[in-house]
C-alpha positions as a Markdown table, in Angstrom:
| # | Residue | x | y | z |
|---|---|---|---|---|
| 1 | Unk | -34.8 | -20.0 | 45.0 |
| 2 | Unk | -35.9 | -17.2 | 47.3 |
| 3 | Unk | -36.1 | -13.5 | 46.6 |
| 4 | Unk | -34.8 | -11.4 | 49.5 |
| 5 | Unk | -36.0 | -8.0 | 48.4 |
| 6 | Unk | -38.7 | -7.9 | 51.0 |
| 7 | Unk | -36.5 | -8.7 | 54.0 |
| 8 | Unk | -35.6 | -5.6 | 56.1 |
| 9 | Unk | -31.8 | -6.0 | 56.2 |
| 10 | Unk | -31.6 | -2.7 | 58.2 |
| 11 | Unk | -33.1 | -4.6 | 61.2 |
| 12 | Unk | -30.6 | -7.4 | 61.2 |
| 13 | Unk | -27.6 | -7.7 | 63.5 |
| 14 | Unk | -24.2 | -8.7 | 62.2 |
| 15 | Unk | -22.5 | -11.6 | 64.0 |
| 16 | Unk | -19.5 | -13.8 | 63.4 |
| 17 | Unk | -20.9 | -17.1 | 64.7 |
| 18 | Unk | -23.5 | -18.3 | 62.3 |
| 19 | Unk | -21.1 | -20.3 | 60.2 |
| 20 | Unk | -19.5 | -22.2 | 63.1 |
| 21 | Unk | -23.0 | -22.9 | 64.5 |
| 22 | Unk | -24.1 | -24.2 | 61.1 |
| 23 | Unk | -21.1 | -26.5 | 60.9 |
| 24 | Unk | -21.9 | -27.7 | 64.4 |
| 25 | Unk | -25.6 | -28.2 | 63.5 |
| 26 | Unk | -25.0 | -30.0 | 60.1 |
| 27 | Unk | -21.5 | -31.2 | 60.2 |
| 28 | Unk | -18.7 | -29.8 | 58.1 |
| 29 | Unk | -19.4 | -31.8 | 55.0 |
| 30 | Unk | -23.1 | -30.8 | 54.7 |
| 31 | Unk | -22.4 | -27.1 | 55.7 |
| 32 | Unk | -19.7 | -26.9 | 53.0 |
| 33 | Unk | -22.1 | -28.5 | 50.4 |
| 34 | Unk | -24.7 | -25.9 | 51.3 |
| 35 | Unk | -22.2 | -23.1 | 50.8 |
| 36 | Unk | -21.1 | -24.5 | 47.5 |
| 37 | Unk | -24.7 | -24.7 | 46.3 |
| 38 | Unk | -25.2 | -21.0 | 47.1 |
| 39 | Unk | -22.0 | -20.1 | 45.2 |
| 40 | Unk | -23.2 | -22.3 | 42.3 |
| 41 | Unk | -26.4 | -20.4 | 42.2 |
| 42 | Unk | -24.5 | -17.1 | 41.9 |
| 43 | Unk | -22.4 | -18.5 | 39.1 |
| 44 | Unk | -25.4 | -19.7 | 37.2 |
| 45 | Unk | -27.1 | -16.3 | 37.6 |
| 46 | Unk | -24.1 | -14.5 | 36.0 |
| 47 | Unk | -25.1 | -11.2 | 37.8 |
| 48 | Unk | -22.4 | -9.2 | 39.5 |
| 49 | Unk | -25.1 | -7.2 | 41.2 |
| 50 | Unk | -26.2 | -10.0 | 43.5 |
| 51 | Unk | -24.7 | -12.1 | 46.3 |
| 52 | Unk | -25.8 | -15.6 | 47.3 |
| 53 | Unk | -27.7 | -16.0 | 50.6 |
| 54 | Unk | -27.7 | -19.2 | 52.7 |
| 55 | Unk | -30.6 | -19.4 | 55.1 |
| 56 | Unk | -29.4 | -20.6 | 58.5 |
| 57 | Unk | -32.6 | -22.4 | 59.5 |
| 58 | Unk | -33.3 | -24.4 | 56.4 |
| 59 | Unk | -30.2 | -24.2 | 54.2 |
| 60 | Unk | -32.3 | -22.7 | 51.5 |
| 61 | Unk | -30.5 | -20.4 | 49.1 |
| 62 | Unk | -31.3 | -17.3 | 47.1 |
| 63 | Unk | -29.8 | -14.1 | 45.9 |
| 64 | Unk | -29.9 | -10.6 | 47.2 |
| 65 | Unk | -29.0 | -7.3 | 45.4 |
| 66 | Unk | -25.8 | -5.9 | 46.7 |
| 67 | Unk | -27.0 | -2.3 | 46.5 |
| 68 | Unk | -30.0 | -3.2 | 48.7 |
| 69 | Unk | -27.6 | -4.9 | 51.1 |
| 70 | Unk | -25.1 | -2.0 | 51.2 |
| 71 | Unk | -27.9 | 0.5 | 51.8 |
| 72 | Unk | -29.3 | -1.4 | 54.7 |
| 73 | Unk | -26.2 | -3.0 | 56.3 |
| 74 | Unk | -23.2 | -1.1 | 55.1 |
| 75 | Unk | -21.7 | -4.2 | 53.6 |
| 76 | Unk | -19.7 | -3.6 | 50.4 |
| 77 | Unk | -19.8 | -6.9 | 48.6 |
| 78 | Unk | -17.4 | -7.2 | 45.7 |
| 79 | Unk | -15.5 | -10.2 | 44.5 |
| 80 | Unk | -16.1 | -13.9 | 44.2 |
| 81 | Unk | -16.7 | -16.4 | 47.0 |
| 82 | Unk | -18.9 | -14.2 | 49.2 |
| 83 | Unk | -21.9 | -15.7 | 50.9 |
| 84 | Unk | -24.4 | -14.0 | 53.2 |
| 85 | Unk | -25.6 | -16.4 | 55.9 |
| 86 | Unk | -29.0 | -15.2 | 57.1 |
| 87 | Unk | -31.0 | -16.2 | 60.2 |
| 88 | Unk | -34.5 | -14.9 | 59.5 |
| 89 | Unk | -35.7 | -16.3 | 62.9 |
| 90 | Unk | -33.2 | -14.3 | 64.9 |
| 91 | Unk | -32.6 | -11.5 | 62.4 |
| 92 | Unk | -28.8 | -12.2 | 62.2 |
| 93 | Unk | -26.4 | -12.1 | 59.3 |
| 94 | Unk | -22.8 | -13.1 | 58.7 |
| 95 | Unk | -20.8 | -12.4 | 55.6 |
| 96 | Unk | -18.6 | -15.3 | 54.8 |
| 97 | Unk | -15.8 | -15.4 | 52.3 |
| 98 | Unk | -15.5 | -18.9 | 50.9 |
| 99 | Unk | -12.0 | -19.5 | 49.6 |
């Protein structure tokens, strides 16, 4: 698991195409499995102050504090099923709601 407290979320750009590109890159089944693993990590953590992060390049997962994310991106992340997809290489993020 990765800690994302050192990433400068203020410098990332919000996009809406990381999930479709991830599905294209991995296939739907593997992309969905990666998303489920990120959500499972959040459930195991039992912390309502974090949101799961799925790394676009490696499908690694981690958690980020929602207050840090809100301060730097403006995202208000409340509720279940939210995943932040992060491309560290291109400094891009997409907030995904997994139903």
